[in-house]
C-alpha positions as CSV (number, residue, x, y, z in Angstrom):
1,X,14.1,-20.1,-1.1
2,X,17.7,-18.1,-0.9
3,X,17.0,-16.3,-4.4
4,X,13.7,-14.9,-3.2
5,X,15.6,-13.7,0.4
6,X,18.0,-11.8,-2.1
7,X,15.4,-10.3,-4.0
8,X,13.5,-8.7,-1.4
9,X,16.3,-7.6,-0.1
10,X,15.3,-3.6,0.2
11,X,12.2,-4.5,1.1
12,X,12.7,-6.4,3.6
13,X,15.2,-3.6,4.6
14,X,12.2,-1.6,4.5
15,X,10.0,-4.0,6.7
16,X,13.2,-3.3,9.4
17,X,12.6,0.2,9.2
18,X,15.9,0.2,8.2
19,X,16.2,1.7,4.8
20,X,15.8,5.9,3.7
21,X,12.5,7.6,4.9
22,X,12.6,8.7,1.5
23,X,12.5,5.9,-0.8
24,X,9.9,4.0,1.4
25,X,7.6,7.1,1.5
26,X,7.4,7.8,-1.9
27,X,8.9,5.2,-4.1
28,X,7.0,2.7,-2.0
29,X,4.2,4.6,-0.1
30,X,3.5,7.5,-3.5
31,X,4.5,6.2,-6.7
32,X,3.4,2.0,-6.2
33,X,0.7,3.5,-4.3
34,X,-0.4,4.9,-7.5
35,X,1.1,2.3,-10.3
36,X,-1.3,-0.2,-8.4
37,X,-4.4,3.0,-8.0
38,X,-4.3,3.5,-11.5
39,X,-4.7,-0.6,-12.3
40,X,-7.1,-0.9,-10.3
41,X,-9.2,2.7,-12.0
42,X,-8.8,0.2,-15.2
43,X,-10.1,-2.4,-14.1
44,X,-13.6,-0.9,-12.5
45,X,-13.9,1.9,-15.5
46,X,-13.8,-2.0,-17.8
47,X,-15.8,-3.2,-14.7
48,X,-13.2,-6.9,-14.0
49,X,-14.8,-8.0,-11.4
50,X,-12.0,-9.7,-10.8
51,X,-9.7,-8.7,-11.4
52,X,-10.7,-5.4,-9.5
53,X,-11.3,-8.4,-6.5
54,X,-7.8,-9.0,-7.5
55,X,-6.0,-5.5,-6.6
56,X,-8.3,-4.8,-4.0
57,X,-6.9,-7.6,-1.4
58,X,-3.6,-6.2,-3.7
59,X,-4.0,-3.2,-2.2
60,X,-5.1,-3.8,1.8
61,X,-2.0,-6.6,2.3
62,X,0.3,-3.7,0.0
63,X,-0.9,-0.5,1.6
64,X,-0.4,-1.9,5.2
65,X,2.6,-3.5,4.2
66,X,3.9,0.1,3.5
67,X,2.3,2.2,6.6
68,X,4.3,-0.9,8.7
69,X,7.5,0.5,6.7
70,X,7.4,4.1,7.0
71,X,6.2,4.2,10.1
72,X,9.0,1.6,10.9
73,X,11.6,3.6,9.3
74,X,10.8,7.4,10.4
75,X,12.4,6.4,13.5
76,X,15.0,7.6,12.4
77,X,14.3,10.7,10.3
78,X,15.2,14.1,11.6
79,X,11.9,14.8,14.2
80,X,10.0,17.6,11.7
81,X,10.1,14.7,8.9
82,X,8.9,11.9,11.6
83,X,6.8,13.4,12.9
84,X,5.1,14.6,9.1
85,X,5.6,10.4,7.7
86,X,3.7,9.4,11.2
87,X,1.0,11.5,11.2
88,X,0.4,11.0,7.3
89,X,0.6,7.2,8.0
90,X,-2.0,7.4,10.2
91,X,-4.4,9.8,8.0
92,X,-3.3,6.9,5.1
93,X,-4.2,4.1,6.6
94,X,-7.6,5.7,7.0
95,X,-8.2,6.8,3.9
96,X,-7.7,2.9,2.4
97,X,-10.2,1.8,4.6
98,X,-12.5,4.2,3.6
99,X,-11.6,3.8,0.9
100,X,-10.7,-0.1,-0.1
101,X,-13.5,-1.2,1.9
102,X,-16.5,0.6,0.7
103,X,-14.9,-0.5,-2.4
104,X,-14.8,-4.0,-1.7
105,X,-18.9,-3.8,-0.4
106,X,-20.0,-2.1,-3.6
107,X,-17.9,-4.8,-5.4
108,X,-19.2,-8.4,-3.3
109,X,-23.2,-8.6,-5.0
110,X,-21.9,-7.7,-8.2
111,X,-19.4,-10.8,-7.7
112,X,-22.4,-13.1,-6.1
113,X,-24.4,-11.2,-9.0
114,X,-21.3,-13.0,-11.8
């Protein structure tokens, strides 16, 4: 258990709002979300239904984590970056709910048919 805490120390710091905003926003938020989205697009194009489902669930939890981390890390940023980060977090959350929700609604009937 101790080794997991050491391994995930940067992520725990981001969760607590202790990481630089730019690292959380661009590294975890934009770059990592982009990679996960590419994996999901590949699963969608290949019609790997259970992989789609796993990635949708992973994206849901990851998005909740990263949006919380960005929001908390924005507290220490300069006022204009704090405002931009928090505004984009609200927009990002709305977009994620819509996209992931509609993808899930489309996927569920297919999973139960197969």
